[in-house]
C-alpha positions in Angstrom: 86.8 113.1 80.2 90.1 112.1 78.9 92.1 109.8 81.1 95.6 108.4 81.4 96.0 105.0 82.8 99.3 103.8 84.4 99.9 100.1 85.0 98.2 97.8 82.4 98.5 94.7 84.7 95.7 92.8 86.2 93.8 95.7 87.7 94.7 98.0 84.9 92.8 95.7 82.6 89.9 95.6 85.1 89.6 99.4 84.8 89.9 99.4 81.1 87.1 96.8 80.9 84.9 99.0 83.1 85.7 102.2 81.4 84.4 100.6 78.0 80.9 100.7 79.6 81.1 104.4 80.8 79.9 107.1 78.4 81.9 110.3 78.6 85.2 108.6 79.6 88.1 107.9 77.3 91.6 106.5 77.9 94.0 108.5 75.8 97.3 107.3 77.2 98.7 104.0 78.6 101.8 104.0 80.8 103.9 101.0 81.7 107.4 99.8 82.0 107.0 96.7 79.8 106.8 98.1 76.3 105.6 94.9 74.6 102.8 94.6 77.1 101.9 98.2 77.0 101.8 98.2 73.2 99.6 95.0 73.1 97.2 96.3 75.5 96.9 99.8 73.9 96.2 98.1 70.6 93.5 95.8 72.1 91.7 98.8 73.7 92.3 101.3 71.0 94.6 103.7 73.1 96.5 106.0 70.8 99.4 107.0 73.1 101.8 104.9 75.1 104.7 105.8 77.3 107.1 104.3 79.8 107.3 107.5 81.7 104.4 109.0 83.6 105.7 112.5 83.6 106.1 112.4 79.8 102.5 111.1 79.4 101.1 113.8 81.7 102.9 116.5 79.6 102.3 115.0 76.1 98.6 114.4 76.3 95.4 116.3 77.1 94.5 113.9 79.8 92.4 115.6 82.5 92.7 112.7 85.0 94.9 109.8 85.9 94.1 106.3 87.1 97.1 104.6 88.8 97.3 100.8 88.9 101.1 100.7 89.5 103.0 98.9 92.3 102.0 99.9 95.8 105.3 101.6 96.5 104.7 104.1 93.7 101.1 105.1 94.6 101.8 108.1 96.9 104.5 109.7 94.7 102.6 109.3 91.6 99.4 110.5 92.9 101.2 113.7 94.2 102.9 113.9 90.7 99.6 113.8 89.0 97.9 116.4 91.2 100.9 118.8 90.9 100.5 118.4 87.1 96.9 119.6 87.5 95.3 116.3 87.0 92.5 114.6 89.1 93.6 111.2 90.2 92.3 107.8 91.2 94.8 105.7 92.7 94.3 102.0 93.3 94.3 100.7 96.9 96.5 101.0 98.9 96.9 104.8 99.0 100.4 104.4 100.4 102.5 101.9 102.4 103.3 104.4 105.1 101.4 107.0 107.2 103.8 109.8 106.2 103.1 109.1 102.5 99.4 109.0 103.1 99.4 112.3 104.8 101.5 113.8 102.1 98.9 112.8 99.5 96.2 114.3 101.7 98.2 117.6 102.0 98.6 117.7 98.2 94.9 117.2 97.6 94.1 120.2 100.0 96.6 122.4 98.3 95.4 121.6 94.7 91.7 121.2 95.5 91.6 118.4 92.8 89.7 115.1 93.1 91.7 112.5 94.7 90.2 109.1 95.1 91.4 105.8 96.4 90.2 102.5 95.0 88.5 101.2 98.1 86.2 99.0 95.9 84.3 97.4 98.8 82.5 100.7 99.1 81.2 100.2 95.6 80.5 96.4 95.3 76.6 95.9 95.1 76.7 93.4 97.8 78.3 95.7 100.4 76.2 98.7 99.1 73.0 96.6 99.8 74.2 96.1 103.4 75.2 99.8 103.8 71.8 100.9 102.4 70.0 98.9 105.0 72.2 100.2 107.8 71.6 103.8 106.6 67.8 103.1 106.6 68.0 102.1 110.2 67.1 98.4 109.4 70.4 96.9 110.5 73.2 97.4 112.9 76.5 95.5 112.8 77.4 93.5 115.8 80.4 91.6 114.4 82.2 91.4 111.0 84.2 88.1 110.4 86.4 88.5 107.3 88.8 85.9 105.6 91.2 87.2 102.9 92.9 84.1 101.5 95.3 83.8 98.6 98.1 81.4 97.7 101.0 83.7 96.9 104.4 82.4 98.0 105.9 84.1 95.1 105.7 87.6 93.5 102.5 87.1 91.3 99.6 89.2 90.5 95.8 88.5 90.6 96.2 86.7 87.2 98.9 84.5 88.4 101.5 86.4 86.4 105.1 87.3 87.8 105.7 90.8 89.0 108.7 92.8 90.2 107.4 94.0 93.5 106.1 92.4 96.7 102.4 92.7 97.7 101.5 93.2 101.5 98.9 91.7 103.7 98.7 94.7 106.0 99.0 97.7 103.8 97.0 96.3 100.8 94.7 93.5 101.7 93.9 94.6 105.3 93.2 98.1 104.0 90.1 96.8 102.4 88.6 95.5 105.5 89.8 98.1 107.9 88.1 100.9 105.8 85.0 98.9 105.2 84.5 98.0 108.8 84.5 101.6 109.9 82.4 102.6 106.9 79.7 100.0 107.5 79.7 100.4 111.3 79.5 104.1 110.9 81.8 104.6 113.7 85.6 105.1 113.9 88.0 102.3 115.0 89.1 102.9 118.6 90.9 99.5 119.2 93.0 97.4 116.9 95.4 94.5 117.5 97.5 92.3 115.1 99.6 89.3 115.3 101.5 87.7 112.3 103.3 84.5 111.4 106.9 83.9 110.4 108.6 86.2 107.9 109.0 84.6 104.5 112.8 84.3 103.9 112.6 85.5 100.3 109.6 87.8 100.2 110.5 89.7 103.5 106.9 89.7 104.8 104.6 87.6 106.8 102.3 85.4 104.9 99.8 85.0 107.7 98.2 87.6 109.9 95.3 88.1 112.2 93.7 91.5 113.1 91.1 92.4 115.7 89.3 95.6 115.8 86.5 97.5 117.7 84.6 100.6 116.7 83.6 103.4 118.9 79.9 102.1 118.9 81.0 98.7 120.1 80.9 96.7 117.0 83.8 94.3 116.4 85.7 92.8 113.5 88.0 89.8 113.1 90.2 89.6 110.1 92.2 86.6 109.0 94.6 87.0 106.1 96.9 84.5 104.3 99.2 84.1 101.3 99.6 80.5 102.3 96.0 79.3 101.7 95.6 76.9 98.9 91.9 77.4 98.2 89.2 78.6 98.2 90.7 82.0 97.3 89.3 85.4 97.7 87.9 87.5 100.5 84.7 86.5 102.2 82.8 88.9 104.6 80.3 87.8 107.1 78.1 90.5 108.6 76.5 89.4 111.9 73.8 92.0 112.6 71.0 92.6 115.0 68.6 91.8 112.2 70.1 88.9 110.2 73.4 87.6 108.9 74.8 88.2 105.4 77.8 86.9 103.6 79.4 89.0 100.8 81.7 87.4 98.2 82.8 90.3 96.0 79.6 91.4 94.1 77.4 88.5 95.4 75.5 88.3 98.6 73.7 85.5 100.5 72.1 85.3 103.9 73.2 83.1 106.8 71.3 80.3 105.2 73.2 80.7 102.0 70.0 81.9 100.2 71.0 84.3 97.5 69.9 88.0 97.8 69.3 89.9 94.5 71.6 92.9 94.4 71.4 93.4 90.7 69.2 96.6 91.1 71.4 98.3 93.8 73.4 100.3 91.2 73.8 100.6 87.4 76.3 97.7 87.1 77.3 94.7 89.1 81.1 95.5 88.5 82.6 97.1 91.5 85.6 98.5 89.6 83.3 100.0 86.9 81.2 101.7 89.7 84.3 103.0 91.3 85.4 104.6 87.9 81.8 106.0 87.3 82.0 107.7 90.7 85.4 109.2 89.9 84.0 110.7 86.7 80.8 111.9 88.4 82.8 113.6 91.1 84.9 115.5 88.7 81.9 116.5 86.6 79.9 117.5 89.6 82.6 119.1 91.7 82.0 116.9 94.6 83.9 114.6 97.0 83.9 111.0 95.6 82.7 108.1 97.9 86.2 106.9 98.6 88.0 110.3 98.6 91.5 110.5 100.2 90.0 112.3 103.2 87.2 109.7 103.7 89.7 106.8 103.6 92.6 108.3 105.4 91.6 107.1 108.9 92.1 103.6 107.6 95.8 104.3 107.0 96.4 105.5 110.5 95.1 102.3 111.8 97.4 100.4 109.4 100.3 102.5 110.6 99.5 101.8 114.3 99.2 98.2 113.6 102.7 98.1 111.8 104.2 99.8 114.8 102.6 97.2 117.1 103.9 94.4 114.9 107.4 95.9 115.0 107.5 96.0 118.8 
């Protein structure tokens, strides 16, 4: 399958590295608004076509699908643009930064019937898959999830510490991971959600600290703490408090409550969550099925984020 990738930044590179390991998937075009960077990445990964314009790349290449790793504010409009051009699309998290835009993407997917997948990578990380498999097997039930999402980003920088032109967001981006994962792992929709946030940063225009509480319909609860003010350790740490054990997931690694490592190397064909995400995208297209993180499956997350945003604005 020939793929176009837009956005050769930190996460675009992660996708390119993952795709190198996937048979039957080839990146034929690279799109970005920094010509020198795009040319350098294209040369490194052997990509023959480069462009600064997504529409031009969609028309000029024989790409069957697109992977969007562009700024959050472009995700919804570009996903719609790709589907309207007849391309399957995988858009990095978050799907959108408003409920109206998220609904618009969902409506376009229904109209076109194309695969539209969102990069909710936690559904793919072997650590979280291990927990999910035990829940599905009836061996675990979540009582509480305690999650910390901590970064040090008082300036507009990406995951590699490089400057960028747009502002990230704790609610619409980083909280989206946990809001979706909590409902997915609990196997129950979120029925209560509350949020508070710290002061608004005078330059970035967003809160750098936030706390969210949620409850699922089945009674499970989740507490999420987020910060761009935290100077280490950095990352997202998930504690699953279950009726039959406690487990702590750190990206693709998993330990129990006593910090004893759990081998998750056999959970899937790779230990790379981004690669597994891309493999599911390819398989969903080839098999004519819905991917694990299709827009329809993750859409409820964005309604929760919208409701929390309304609450914070009051």
